[in-house]
MMTF fields as JSON, N, C-alpha, C and O atoms, coordinates in Angstrom:
{
  "mmtfVersion": "1.0.0",
  "mmtfProducer": "UNKNOWN",
  "numBonds": 363,
  "numAtoms": 364,
  "numGroups": 91,
  "numChains": 1,
  "numModels": 1,
  "chainsPerModel": [1],
  "groupsPerChain": [91],
  "chainIdList": ["A"],
  "bondAtomList": [4, 2, 8, 6, 12, 10, 16, 14, 20, 18, 24, 22, 28, 26, 32, 30, 36, 34, 40, 38, 44, 42, 48, 46, 52, 50, 56, 54, 60, 58, 64, 62, 68, 66, 72, 70, 76, 74, 80, 78, 84, 82, 88, 86, 92, 90, 96, 94, 100, 98, 104, 102, 108, 106, 112, 110, 116, 114, 120, 118, 124, 122, 128, 126, 132, 130, 136, 134, 140, 138, 144, 142, 148, 146, 152, 150, 156, 154, 160, 158, 164, 162, 168, 166, 172, 170, 176, 174, 180, 178, 184, 182, 188, 186, 192, 190, 196, 194, 200, 198, 204, 202, 208, 206, 212, 210, 216, 214, 220, 218, 224, 222, 228, 226, 232, 230, 236, 234, 240, 238, 244, 242, 248, 246, 252, 250, 256, 254, 260, 258, 264, 262, 268, 266, 272, 270, 276, 274, 280, 278, 284, 282, 288, 286, 292, 290, 296, 294, 300, 298, 304, 302, 308, 306, 312, 310, 316, 314, 320, 318, 324, 322, 328, 326, 332, 330, 336, 334, 340, 338, 344, 342, 348, 346, 352, 350, 356, 354, 360, 358],
  "bondOrderList": [1, 1, 1, 1, 1, 1, 1, 1, 1, 1, 1, 1, 1, 1, 1, 1, 1, 1, 1, 1, 1, 1, 1, 1, 1, 1, 1, 1, 1, 1, 1, 1, 1, 1, 1, 1, 1, 1, 1, 1, 1, 1, 1, 1, 1, 1, 1, 1, 1, 1, 1, 1, 1, 1, 1, 1, 1, 1, 1, 1, 1, 1, 1, 1, 1, 1, 1, 1, 1, 1, 1, 1, 1, 1, 1, 1, 1, 1, 1, 1, 1, 1, 1, 1, 1, 1, 1, 1, 1, 1],
  "groupList": [{"groupName": "UNK", "atomNameList": ["N", "CA", "C", "O"], "elementList": ["N", "C", "C", "O"], "formalChargeList": [0, 0, 0, 0], "bondAtomList": [1, 0, 2, 1, 3, 2], "bondOrderList": [1, 1, 2], "singleLetterCode": "X", "chemCompType": "L-PEPTIDE LINKING"}],
  "groupTypeList": [0, 0, 0, 0, 0, 0, 0, 0, 0, 0, 0, 0, 0, 0, 0, 0, 0, 0, 0, 0, 0, 0, 0, 0, 0, 0, 0, 0, 0, 0, 0, 0, 0, 0, 0, 0, 0, 0, 0, 0, 0, 0, 0, 0, 0, 0, 0, 0, 0, 0, 0, 0, 0, 0, 0, 0, 0, 0, 0, 0, 0, 0, 0, 0, 0, 0, 0, 0, 0, 0, 0, 0, 0, 0, 0, 0, 0, 0, 0, 0, 0, 0, 0, 0, 0, 0, 0, 0, 0, 0, 0],
  "groupIdList": [1, 2, 3, 4, 5, 6, 7, 8, 9, 10, 11, 12, 13, 14, 15, 16, 17, 18, 19, 20, 21, 22, 23, 24, 25, 26, 27, 28, 29, 30, 31, 32, 33, 34, 35, 36, 37, 38, 39, 40, 41, 42, 43, 44, 45, 46, 47, 48, 49, 50, 51, 52, 53, 54, 55, 56, 57, 58, 59, 60, 61, 62, 63, 64, 65, 66, 67, 68, 69, 70, 71, 72, 73, 74, 75, 76, 77, 78, 79, 80, 81, 82, 83, 84, 85, 86, 87, 88, 89, 90, 91],
  "secStructList": [7, 2, 2, 2, 2, 2, 2, 2, 2, 2, 2, 2, 2, 2, 2, 2, 2, 2, 2, 2, 2, 2, 2, 2, 1, 7, 7, 7, 2, 2, 2, 2, 6, 2, 2, 2, 2, 2, 2, 2, 2, 2, 2, 1, 1, 7, 6, 6, 2, 2, 2, 2, 2, 2, 2, 2, 2, 2, 2, 6, 7, 7, 7, 1, 1, 7, 1, 2, 2, 2, 2, 2, 2, 2, 2, 2, 2, 2, 2, 2, 6, 1, 1, 7, 7, 7, 7, 7, 7, 7, 7],
  "xCoordList": [114.639, 114.224, 113.713, 112.76, 114.872, 114.655, 113.096, 112.433, 112.963, 111.594, 110.463, 109.467, 110.588, 109.276, 108.957, 107.799, 110.047, 110.483, 109.763, 109.1, 109.803, 109.454, 107.97, 107.162, 107.626, 106.202, 105.336, 104.263, 106.354, 105.041, 104.89, 104.169, 106.038, 106.439, 105.277, 105.116, 104.665, 104.247, 102.724, 101.895, 102.259, 101.129, 99.797, 98.633, 100.648, 99.41, 98.693, 97.538, 99.773, 99.622, 98.902, 97.814, 98.989, 98.108, 97.08, 96.344, 96.689, 95.103, 94.956, 93.731, 95.136, 94.247, 93.648, 92.713, 95.091, 94.477, 93.497, 92.702, 93.476, 92.075, 90.733, 89.637, 90.884, 89.652, 89.082, 87.884, 90.426, 89.902, 88.977, 87.97, 89.419, 88.712, 87.563, 86.66, 87.268, 86.416, 84.847, 83.67, 85.67, 84.231, 84.214, 83.341, 84.956, 84.724, 84.331, 83.205, 85.234, 84.47, 83.464, 83.302, 82.786, 82.21, 82.886, 82.268, 83.542, 84.303, 84.252, 84.297, 84.124, 84.679, 86.198, 86.974, 86.346, 87.925, 88.923, 90.109, 88.166, 89.305, 89.45, 90.391, 88.353, 88.472, 89.919, 91.099, 89.369, 90.053, 91.497, 92.292, 92.011, 92.999, 93.848, 95.054, 93.135, 93.603, 94.068, 95.003, 93.249, 93.117, 94.463, 94.668, 95.737, 97.023, 97.857, 98.696, 97.778, 98.65, 98.651, 99.688, 97.226, 97.427, 98.132, 98.797, 97.759, 98.284, 99.559, 100.041, 100.393, 101.689, 102.38, 103.304, 101.818, 101.765, 102.356, 103.282, 101.786, 101.256, 102.407, 103.121, 102.72, 103.793, 104.872, 105.568, 105.34, 106.533, 106.97, 107.815, 105.94, 106.55, 105.825, 105.013, 106.431, 105.674, 104.75, 104.596, 104.098, 102.639, 102.434, 101.404, 103.122, 103.247, 103.325, 102.942, 103.668, 103.89, 102.633, 102.04, 102.124, 100.722, 99.812, 98.804, 99.834, 99.433, 99.294, 98.341, 100.185, 100.965, 100.05, 99.295, 100.087, 98.977, 98.039, 97.318, 97.611, 95.724, 95.28, 94.288, 96.339, 96.098, 95.64, 94.534, 96.933, 96.927, 95.997, 95.533, 95.277, 94.776, 93.379, 92.388, 93.507, 91.647, 91.364, 90.369, 92.937, 92.641, 92.76, 91.957, 93.49, 93.477, 94.865, 95.3, 95.482, 97.452, 98.135, 97.774, 99.314, 100.429, 101.003, 100.58, 101.825, 102.09, 103.778, 104.299, 104.521, 105.74, 107.182, 108.115, 106.223, 107.165, 107.228, 106.332, 108.771, 108.908, 107.994, 107.006, 107.753, 107.053, 106.848, 105.721, 107.711, 107.538, 106.74, 105.633, 106.741, 106.148, 104.512, 103.624, 104.284, 103.13, 102.822, 102.181, 103.314, 102.404, 102.496, 101.872, 103.329, 103.056, 101.94, 101.597, 101.545, 100.541, 99.245, 98.232, 99.176, 97.935, 97.764, 96.61, 98.725, 98.137, 97.353, 96.292, 98.257, 97.644, 96.205, 95.143, 96.551, 94.995, 93.809, 92.717, 94.067, 92.831, 92.653, 91.58, 93.874, 93.148, 91.863, 90.845, 92.302, 91.864, 90.731, 89.855, 90.27, 89.513, 88.53, 87.386, 90.0, 90.164, 90.364, 89.882, 90.788, 91.155, 91.098, 92.196, 90.433, 90.768, 90.563, 89.398, 91.585, 91.67, 93.58, 94.478, 93.411, 95.297, 95.67, 94.906, 97.192, 97.615, 98.615, 99.465, 98.434, 99.263, 100.647, 100.983, 101.447, 103.277, 103.633, 103.709, 104.007, 104.926, 106.673, 107.339, 107.126, 108.125, 109.184, 110.36],
  "yCoordList": [-52.672, -51.194, -50.073, -49.302, -50.429, -50.156, -50.314, -49.446, -51.468, -52.14, -51.443, -51.02, -51.298, -50.592, -49.153, -48.858, -48.151, -46.92, -46.776, -45.747, -47.404, -47.592, -48.091, -47.427, -49.058, -49.246, -48.292, -47.857, -48.001, -46.428, -44.943, -43.946, -45.455, -43.671, -44.433, -43.523, -45.424, -46.173, -46.108, -45.942, -46.195, -46.684, -45.443, -45.571, -44.278, -43.691, -43.39, -43.005, -43.694, -44.25, -44.934, -44.524, -45.896, -47.431, -47.48, -48.386, -46.763, -46.359, -45.415, -45.534, -44.563, -43.66, -43.983, -43.599, -45.239, -45.963, -47.139, -47.558, -47.653, -48.472, -47.524, -48.055, -46.395, -45.625, -45.319, -45.297, -45.0, -44.613, -45.827, -45.682, -46.966, -48.092, -48.42, -48.956, -48.157, -48.59, -47.268, -47.286, -46.422, -45.696, -45.208, -44.373, -45.55, -46.089, -46.958, -47.049, -48.366, -49.347, -50.438, -51.651, -49.32, -50.034, -50.981, -51.13, -51.47, -52.576, -52.135, -51.113, -53.638, -53.621, -53.004, -52.4, -53.262, -52.386, -53.854, -53.778, -55.145, -55.975, -56.426, -57.149, -55.888, -56.372, -54.852, -55.026, -53.828, -52.631, -52.854, -52.091, -53.517, -53.757, -55.421, -55.641, -56.118, -57.21, -56.675, -57.111, -55.541, -55.584, -54.954, -55.117, -53.958, -53.56, -54.495, -54.625, -55.543, -56.806, -57.671, -58.271, -57.852, -58.065, -58.0, -58.782, -56.745, -56.481, -56.035, -55.604, -55.972, -55.663, -57.317, -57.576, -57.977, -59.652, -60.21, -61.012, -59.749, -59.603, -59.052, -59.77, -58.069, -56.808, -56.672, -55.692, -57.82, -57.841, -56.131, -55.606, -55.419, -54.022, -54.101, -54.948, -52.922, -53.248, -52.458, -51.442, -52.485, -52.371, -50.963, -50.363, -50.583, -48.599, -47.825, -46.697, -48.427, -48.039, -48.418, -47.732, -49.399, -49.301, -48.906, -49.613, -48.301, -47.305, -46.163, -45.952, -45.616, -44.631, -44.3, -43.335, -45.485, -44.974, -45.012, -44.051, -45.976, -45.837, -44.202, -43.495, -44.054, -42.64, -41.665, -41.133, -41.497, -40.345, -40.602, -39.632, -42.196, -42.145, -42.006, -41.589, -42.482, -41.71, -39.828, -39.159, -39.518, -37.774, -37.301, -36.368, -37.318, -36.989, -36.339, -35.469, -36.956, -36.412, -37.456, -38.567, -36.803, -37.69, -39.01, -39.161, -39.626, -40.539, -40.506, -41.03, -40.23, -39.836, -41.203, -41.393, -42.221, -43.517, -43.3, -42.654, -44.083, -43.885, -43.751, -43.883, -43.421, -43.948, -45.421, -45.699, -46.445, -47.917, -48.027, -48.415, -47.899, -48.352, -47.826, -48.624, -46.688, -46.048, -47.204, -48.06, -47.386, -47.958, -48.931, -49.469, -50.019, -51.559, -51.468, -52.582, -50.596, -50.973, -50.515, -51.184, -49.461, -49.099, -49.675, -49.706, -50.558, -52.202, -53.201, -53.779, -53.241, -54.234, -53.877, -54.459, -52.541, -52.008, -52.338, -52.74, -52.173, -52.145, -53.617, -54.218, -54.144, -55.852, -56.268, -56.867, -55.712, -56.176, -55.786, -56.527, -54.614, -53.49, -52.672, -52.3, -52.736, -51.139, -50.56, -50.182, -49.524, -48.097, -47.701, -47.41, -47.707, -47.673, -46.297, -45.92, -45.275, -44.434, -44.497, -45.336, -42.937, -42.77, -41.412, -40.447, -41.429, -40.718, -39.625, -39.869, -38.751, -37.319, -37.793, -38.259, -37.375, -37.752, -36.673, -35.746, -36.48, -35.19, -35.33, -34.429, -36.77, -37.246, -36.812, -37.176],
  "zCoordList": [57.396, 57.858, 56.666, 56.549, 55.88, 54.649, 53.614, 53.046, 53.681, 53.095, 53.965, 53.379, 55.438, 56.125, 55.706, 55.409, 55.669, 55.259, 53.629, 53.503, 52.767, 51.798, 51.754, 51.105, 52.31, 52.564, 52.911, 52.491, 54.113, 54.676, 53.686, 53.726, 52.78, 52.05, 50.664, 49.851, 50.295, 48.783, 49.359, 48.465, 50.511, 51.019, 50.63, 50.25, 50.944, 50.505, 49.105, 48.922, 48.089, 46.746, 46.683, 46.277, 46.915, 46.855, 47.345, 46.955, 48.156, 49.438, 48.422, 48.445, 47.531, 46.854, 45.41, 44.707, 45.331, 43.635, 44.137, 43.296, 45.284, 45.824, 46.193, 46.375, 46.264, 46.12, 44.836, 44.552, 43.817, 42.554, 42.103, 41.41, 42.556, 41.42, 42.206, 41.565, 43.979, 44.051, 44.05, 44.414, 43.495, 43.124, 41.601, 41.364, 40.624, 39.178, 39.064, 38.575, 39.554, 39.159, 40.036, 39.901, 41.12, 42.155, 42.879, 43.933, 42.853, 43.737, 45.364, 46.049, 45.524, 47.187, 47.636, 46.895, 48.751, 49.316, 48.971, 48.648, 49.12, 48.886, 47.128, 46.799, 45.977, 45.005, 44.749, 44.446, 44.951, 44.567, 45.212, 44.662, 46.037, 46.494, 45.649, 45.766, 45.072, 44.329, 43.136, 42.465, 42.864, 41.095, 40.455, 39.252, 41.563, 41.342, 41.402, 40.512, 42.726, 42.997, 41.835, 41.552, 40.873, 39.87, 38.661, 37.981, 38.597, 37.749, 37.929, 36.881, 39.021, 39.233, 38.878, 38.107, 39.473, 38.982, 37.693, 37.576, 36.958, 34.943, 34.499, 33.799, 34.711, 34.417, 34.919, 34.651, 35.936, 36.973, 36.887, 36.162, 38.041, 37.72, 39.507, 39.879, 40.406, 41.51, 42.083, 41.404, 43.001, 42.944, 43.314, 43.007, 43.78, 44.27, 42.3, 41.989, 41.751, 40.05, 39.671, 38.839, 40.143, 39.237, 40.412, 40.42, 41.078, 41.879, 40.871, 40.121, 40.971, 40.693, 39.759, 39.871, 38.303, 37.113, 37.344, 37.076, 37.877, 38.455, 39.123, 38.945, 39.825, 40.241, 39.194, 39.1, 38.249, 37.156, 36.393, 35.795, 36.079, 35.268, 35.783, 35.183, 37.143, 37.6, 38.004, 38.284, 37.824, 38.17, 37.232, 37.239, 35.953, 34.479, 34.511, 33.756, 35.562, 35.835, 35.225, 34.835, 35.225, 34.648, 35.899, 37.045, 35.346, 36.252, 36.585, 35.6, 37.261, 38.147, 38.417, 39.197, 36.555, 36.858, 35.282, 34.74, 34.193, 33.322, 32.834, 33.557, 31.378, 30.306, 30.045, 29.636, 30.194, 29.512, 30.74, 30.367, 31.86, 32.644, 32.719, 33.02, 32.472, 31.964, 31.394, 32.003, 29.956, 29.045, 29.076, 28.161, 30.115, 30.178, 31.707, 32.103, 32.302, 33.269, 32.508, 32.71, 31.67, 30.558, 29.94, 29.512, 29.413, 28.211, 29.027, 28.791, 30.153, 31.159, 31.542, 31.324, 32.29, 32.48, 31.553, 31.953, 30.58, 29.34, 29.091, 29.145, 28.801, 28.83, 29.587, 29.241, 30.776, 32.312, 32.058, 32.505, 31.328, 31.659, 33.045, 33.305, 33.671, 34.602, 34.352, 35.42, 33.768, 33.976, 31.997, 31.522, 31.453, 29.62, 29.854, 29.724, 30.233, 29.909, 29.499, 29.561, 29.047, 28.81, 29.37, 29.393, 29.92, 30.318, 29.693, 28.836, 30.104, 29.179, 29.814, 30.903, 28.336, 28.692, 29.063, 28.257, 30.657, 30.485, 31.023, 31.534, 30.714, 31.023, 29.767, 29.798]
}
């Protein structure tokens, strides 16, 4: 039951990240859904944390995850060429 509740709670940020990637990269829905999953697997971080960083990068805000998580995701996103932007550190 806890996994279902977590999935439902994190789905909005995953959908936002998908939308940002679709707009910024002109990707299909499938491509935009796959990219955060790949970054998640490469960094061993949860997909919703990756999505949080993508949303923050795409909106110019700050991610609500630890700075180390943000740095790891940004490094992988930059290597992948997905979101080559910095995120202000507000932690």
